[in-house]
N, CA, C and O atoms as a printed pandas DataFrame, in Angstrom:
     atom_number atom_name residue_name chain_id  residue_number  x_coord  y_coord  z_coord
0              1         N          MET        A               1  -97.868  -24.666  -50.526
1              2        CA          MET        A               1  -97.468  -23.153  -49.185
2              3         C          MET        A               1  -96.029  -24.566  -49.082
3              4         O          MET        A               1  -96.464  -25.632  -48.645
4              5         N          PRO        A               2  -94.921  -24.567  -49.343
5              6        CA          PRO        A               2  -94.026  -24.850  -47.640
6              7         C          PRO        A               2  -93.992  -25.743  -47.021
7              8         O          PRO        A               2  -95.083  -25.835  -46.458
8              9         N          SER        A               3  -93.274  -26.633  -46.715
9             10        CA          SER        A               3  -93.536  -26.933  -44.771
10            11         C          SER        A               3  -93.052  -26.293  -44.413
11            12         O          SER        A               3  -92.443  -25.478  -45.106
12            13         N          PRO        A               4  -93.042  -26.292  -43.136
13            14        CA          PRO        A               4  -92.300  -25.311  -42.336
14            15         C          PRO        A               4  -91.111  -26.285  -42.208
15            16         O          PRO        A               4  -90.146  -25.656  -41.774
16            17         N          ALA        A               5  -90.788  -27.705  -42.443
17            18        CA          ALA        A               5  -89.275  -28.295  -42.113
18            19         C          ALA        A               5  -88.774  -27.688  -43.582
19            20         O          ALA        A               5  -87.641  -27.225  -43.446
20            21         N          VAL        A               6  -89.279  -27.547  -44.969
21            22        CA          VAL        A               6  -88.961  -27.926  -46.209
22            23         C          VAL        A               6  -88.118  -26.067  -45.941
23            24         O          VAL        A               6  -86.993  -25.711  -46.293
24            25         N          ILE        A               7  -88.914  -25.466  -45.407
25            26        CA          ILE        A               7  -88.683  -24.059  -45.492
26            27         C          ILE        A               7  -86.836  -23.976  -44.224
27            28         O          ILE        A               7  -85.751  -23.508  -44.568
28            29         N          ALA        A               8  -87.280  -24.751  -42.563
29            30        CA          ALA        A               8  -86.417  -24.726  -42.274
30            31         C          ALA        A               8  -84.723  -25.378  -42.414
31            32         O          ALA        A               8  -83.675  -25.107  -41.829
32            33         N          CYS        A               9  -85.127  -26.435  -43.589
33            34        CA          CYS        A               9  -84.072  -27.430  -43.942
34            35         C          CYS        A               9  -83.389  -25.694  -45.183
35            36         O          CYS        A               9  -82.271  -25.305  -44.847
36            37         N          GLY        A              10  -83.736  -25.272  -45.813
37            38        CA          GLY        A              10  -83.317  -24.268  -46.466
38            39         C          GLY        A              10  -82.638  -22.799  -45.685
39            40         O          GLY        A              10  -81.768  -22.071  -46.163
40            41         N          VAL        A              11  -83.236  -22.667  -44.548
41            42        CA          VAL        A              11  -82.125  -21.565  -43.849
42            43         C          VAL        A              11  -81.614  -22.308  -42.955
43            44         O          VAL        A              11  -81.216  -21.852  -41.884
44            45         N          VAL        A              12  -81.561  -23.437  -43.244
45            46        CA          VAL        A              12  -79.719  -23.703  -41.865
46            47         C          VAL        A              12  -79.113  -23.870  -43.271
47            48         O          VAL        A              12  -78.197  -23.063  -43.429
48            49         N          GLY        A              13  -79.404  -24.935  -44.730
49            50        CA          GLY        A              13  -78.651  -24.901  -45.479
50            51         C          GLY        A              13  -78.084  -23.330  -46.481
51            52         O          GLY        A              13  -77.199  -23.355  -47.336
52            53         N          PHE        A              14  -78.810  -22.195  -46.096
53            54        CA          PHE        A              14  -78.366  -21.078  -46.285
54            55         C          PHE        A              14  -76.909  -20.960  -45.302
55            56         O          PHE        A              14  -75.759  -20.834  -45.724
56            57         N          LEU        A              15  -77.385  -21.047  -43.811
57            58        CA          LEU        A              15  -76.389  -20.658  -43.687
58            59         C          LEU        A              15  -75.598  -21.415  -42.729
59            60         O          LEU        A              15  -75.365  -21.345  -41.523
60            61         N          CYS        A              16  -75.154  -22.424  -44.041
61            62        CA          CYS        A              16  -74.175  -23.636  -43.452
62            63         C          CYS        A              16  -72.995  -22.699  -45.006
63            64         O          CYS        A              16  -71.809  -22.432  -45.200
64            65         N          ALA        A              17  -73.996  -22.580  -45.541
65            66        CA          ALA        A              17  -73.039  -22.030  -46.629
66            67         C          ALA        A              17  -72.429  -20.290  -46.912
67            68         O          ALA        A              17  -71.962  -19.699  -47.886
68            69         N          VAL        A              18  -72.637  -20.044  -45.954
69            70        CA          VAL        A              18  -72.734  -18.402  -45.256
70            71         C          VAL        A              18  -71.447  -18.413  -44.469
71            72         O          VAL        A              18  -70.929  -17.327  -44.209
72            73         N          PHE        A              19  -70.892  -19.507  -44.072
73            74        CA          PHE        A              19  -70.362  -20.386  -42.638
74            75         C          PHE        A              19  -69.237  -20.687  -43.428
75            76         O          PHE        A              19  -68.295  -19.924  -43.214
76            77         N          LEU        A              20  -69.054  -21.486  -44.203
77            78        CA          LEU        A              20  -68.821  -22.488  -45.422
78            79         C          LEU        A              20  -67.548  -21.094  -45.635
79            80         O          LEU        A              20  -66.366  -21.040  -45.293
80            81         N          LEU        A              21  -68.537  -19.987  -46.424
81            82        CA          LEU        A              21  -67.933  -18.451  -47.484
82            83         C          LEU        A              21  -66.653  -17.886  -46.030
83            84         O          LEU        A              21  -65.440  -18.070  -45.930
84            85         N          LEU        A              22  -67.426  -17.335  -45.321
85            86        CA          LEU        A              22  -67.085  -16.667  -44.246
86            87         C          LEU        A              22  -66.252  -17.856  -43.697
87            88         O          LEU        A              22  -65.482  -17.253  -42.949
88            89         N          LEU        A              23  -65.732  -19.948  -43.543
89            90        CA          LEU        A              23  -64.519  -19.947  -42.966
90            91         C          LEU        A              23  -63.383  -20.208  -44.460
91            92         O          LEU        A              23  -62.370  -20.908  -44.468
92            93         N          LEU        A              24  -63.868  -19.526  -45.444
93            94        CA          LEU        A              24  -62.767  -20.228  -46.713
94            95         C          LEU        A              24  -61.745  -18.267  -46.078
95            96         O          LEU        A              24  -60.618  -18.036  -45.640
96            97         N          ALA        A              25  -62.867  -17.438  -46.371
97            98        CA          ALA        A              25  -62.009  -16.165  -46.671
98            99         C          ALA        A              25  -61.645  -16.070  -45.922
99           100         O          ALA        A              25  -60.799  -15.249  -46.275
100          101         N          TYR        A              26  -61.325  -16.318  -44.119
101          102        CA          TYR        A              26  -60.773  -16.298  -43.096
102          103         C          TYR        A              26  -59.526  -16.471  -42.956
103          104         O          TYR        A              26  -58.590  -15.968  -42.335
104          105         N          ARG        A              27  -59.877  -17.956  -44.242
105          106        CA          ARG        A              27  -58.537  -19.376  -44.154
106          107         C          ARG        A              27  -57.495  -18.849  -45.290
107          108         O          ARG        A              27  -56.335  -19.259  -45.237
108          109         N          MET        A              28  -58.144  -17.374  -46.966
109          110        CA          MET        A              28  -57.415  -17.711  -47.481
110          111         C          MET        A              28  -56.863  -16.115  -46.791
111          112         O          MET        A              28  -55.700  -16.001  -47.178
112          113         N          LYS        A              29  -57.172  -15.100  -46.097
113          114        CA          LYS        A              29  -56.269  -14.300  -45.093
114          115         C          LYS        A              29  -55.403  -14.525  -45.011
115          116         O          LYS        A              29  -54.359  -14.235  -45.596
116          117         N          LYS        A              30  -55.824  -15.423  -43.823
117          118        CA          LYS        A              30  -54.185  -15.617  -43.695
118          119         C          LYS        A              30  -53.230  -16.404  -42.837
119          120         O          LYS        A              30  -52.553  -16.643  -41.838
120          121         N          LYS        A              31  -53.845  -16.661  -44.324
121          122        CA          LYS        A              31  -53.060  -17.856  -45.283
122          123         C          LYS        A              31  -51.507  -17.169  -46.154
123          124         O          LYS        A              31  -50.438  -17.551  -46.632
124          125         N          ASP        A              32  -52.849  -15.111  -45.779
125          126        CA          ASP        A              32  -51.774  -14.278  -46.580
126          127         C          ASP        A              32  -51.071  -13.963  -45.532
127          128         O          ASP        A              32  -49.853  -14.038  -45.689
128          129         N          GLU        A              33  -51.608  -13.500  -44.092
129          130        CA          GLU        A              33  -50.229  -13.122  -43.051
130          131         C          GLU        A              33  -49.005  -13.794  -43.054
131          132         O          GLU        A              33  -48.817  -14.996  -42.864
132          133         N          GLY        A              34  -48.095  -12.816  -43.312
133          134        CA          GLY        A              34  -46.838  -13.875  -42.866
134          135         C          GLY        A              34  -46.053  -13.809  -44.276
135          136         O          GLY        A              34  -44.891  -13.469  -44.498
136          137         N          SER        A              35  -46.813  -14.135  -44.936
137          138        CA          SER        A              35  -46.037  -14.258  -46.252
138          139         C          SER        A              35  -45.358  -13.238  -46.823
139          140         O          SER        A              35  -45.317  -12.939  -48.016
140          141         N          TYR        A              36  -44.814  -12.707  -45.879
141          142        CA          TYR        A              36  -43.802  -11.057  -46.833
142          143         C          TYR        A              36  -42.571  -11.487  -45.779
143          144         O          TYR        A              36  -42.498  -11.891  -44.618
144          145         N          ASP        A              37  -41.727  -11.190  -46.774
145          146        CA          ASP        A              37  -40.004  -10.496  -47.126
146          147         C          ASP        A              37  -39.712  -10.041  -46.096
147          148         O          ASP        A              37  -40.308   -8.975  -45.942
148          149         N          LEU        A              38  -39.121  -10.275  -45.316
149          150        CA          LEU        A              38  -38.492   -8.963  -44.204
150          151         C          LEU        A              38  -37.532   -8.761  -44.442
151          152         O          LEU        A              38  -37.058   -7.746  -43.932
152          153         N          GLY        A              39  -36.844   -9.409  -45.157
153          154        CA          GLY        A              39  -35.174  -10.047  -45.138
154          155         C          GLY        A              39  -34.855  -10.631  -43.779
155          156         O          GLY        A              39  -34.141  -10.065  -42.952
156          157         N          ASP        A              40  -35.431  -11.791  -43.613
157          158        CA          ASP        A              40  -34.576  -12.462  -42.088
158          159         C          ASP        A              40  -33.515  -13.727  -42.535
159          160         O          ASP        A              40  -34.175  -14.765  -42.505
160          161         N          THR        A              41  -32.566  -13.915  -42.808
161          162        CA          THR        A              41  -31.890  -14.981  -43.541
162          163         C          THR        A              41  -32.018  -16.115  -42.620
163          164         O          THR        A              41  -30.848  -16.427  -42.397
164          165         N          LYS        A              42  -32.799  -16.930  -41.941
165          166        CA          LYS        A              42  -33.084  -17.800  -41.392
166          167         C          LYS        A              42  -32.348  -18.899  -41.106
167          168         O          LYS        A              42  -31.996  -18.704  -39.942
168          169         N          LEU        A              43  -31.923  -19.885  -41.442
169          170        CA          LEU        A              43  -31.809  -21.259  -41.918
170          171         C          LEU        A              43  -32.435  -21.831  -42.052
171          172         O          LEU        A              43  -31.683  -22.715  -42.462
172          173         N          SER        A              44  -34.013  -22.562  -42.131
173          174        CA          SER        A              44  -34.637  -23.408  -42.189
174          175         C          SER        A              44  -34.163  -24.820  -42.122
175          176         O          SER        A              44  -33.392  -25.416  -42.874
176          177         N          SER        A              45  -34.948  -25.325  -40.794
177          178        CA          SER        A              45  -34.071  -26.803  -40.353
178          179         C          SER        A              45  -34.107  -28.321  -41.472
179          180         O          SER        A              45  -33.512  -29.374  -41.243
180          181         N          THR        A              46  -34.865  -28.056  -42.519
181          182        CA          THR        A              46  -34.721  -28.829  -43.925
182          183         C          THR        A              46  -34.619  -28.475  -44.548
183          184         O          THR        A              46  -35.217  -28.824  -45.566
184          185         N          GLN        A              47  -33.693  -27.359  -44.529
185          186        CA          GLN        A              47  -32.575  -27.234  -46.031
186          187         C          GLN        A              47  -31.954  -28.181  -46.201
187          188         O          GLN        A              47  -31.881  -29.320  -45.740
188          189         N          TYR        A              48  -31.472  -27.564  -46.968
189          190        CA          TYR        A              48  -30.063  -28.480  -47.160
190          191         C          TYR        A              48  -28.848  -27.625  -46.740
191          192         O          TYR        A              48  -28.687  -26.418  -46.920
192          193         N          GLN        A              49  -28.310  -28.208  -46.346
193          194        CA          GLN        A              49  -26.898  -27.561  -46.040
194          195         C          GLN        A              49  -25.611  -28.637  -46.203
195          196         O          GLN        A              49  -25.820  -29.846  -46.113
196          197         N          LYS        A              50  -24.187  -28.066  -46.463
197          198        CA          LYS        A              50  -24.335  -28.835  -47.130
198          199         C          LYS        A              50  -22.894  -29.258  -45.924
199          200         O          LYS        A              50  -22.678  -28.681  -44.859
200          201         N          ALA        A              51  -22.105  -30.391  -46.508
201          202        CA          ALA        A              51  -22.237  -31.122  -45.749
202          203         C          ALA        A              51  -20.311  -30.948  -44.987
203          204         O          ALA        A              51  -19.374  -30.775  -45.767
204          205         N          PRO        A              52  -20.093  -31.033  -43.517
205          206        CA          PRO        A              52  -18.648  -30.048  -43.715
206          207         C          PRO        A              52  -17.218  -30.831  -44.509
207          208         O          PRO        A              52  -17.392  -32.024  -44.262
208          209         N          THR        A              53  -16.028  -30.709  -45.262
209          210        CA          THR        A              53  -15.243  -31.061  -46.108
210          211         C          THR        A              53  -13.972  -31.802  -45.060
211          212         O          THR        A              53  -12.945  -32.420  -45.340
212          213         N          LYS        A              54  -14.383  -31.544  -44.216
213          214        CA          LYS        A              54  -12.912  -32.190  -43.013
214          215         C          LYS        A              54  -13.427  -33.594  -42.638
215          216         O          LYS        A              54  -14.198  -33.767  -41.694
216          217         N          GLU        A              55  -13.059  -34.390  -43.264
217          218        CA          GLU        A              55  -13.388  -36.322  -41.743
218          219         C          GLU        A              55  -13.503  -36.179  -40.112
219          220         O          GLU        A              55  -12.782  -35.386  -39.506
220          221         N          PHE        A              56  -14.397  -36.949  -39.500
221          222        CA          PHE        A              56  -12.977  -37.641  -39.380
222          223         C          PHE        A              56  -13.440  -38.975  -38.101
223          224         O          PHE        A              56  -14.592  -39.148  -37.704
224          225         N          TYR        A              57  -12.805  -39.398  -37.862
225          226        CA          TYR        A              57  -12.762  -41.062  -37.617
226          227         C          TYR        A              57  -12.659  -41.290  -36.753
227          228         O          TYR        A              57  -11.796  -40.620  -36.186
228          229         N          ALA        A              58  -13.403  -42.412  -35.838
229          230        CA          ALA        A              58  -13.326  -42.688  -34.507
230          231         C          ALA        A              58  -12.479  -43.540  -34.741
231          232         O          ALA        A              58  -11.987  -44.190  -33.819
């Protein structure tokens, strides 16, 4: 018969595995939210923008 310590470690390991699976599922669901095209065409600050053609000299 296994000792109580072995049983406790098995239970804790099982709970950690379940927690990690739930966290993974939550993150995948959260990542999926907001990824749909809503038709907004907001310019990102990191997106390339064409420089103005007129130059100003100081």
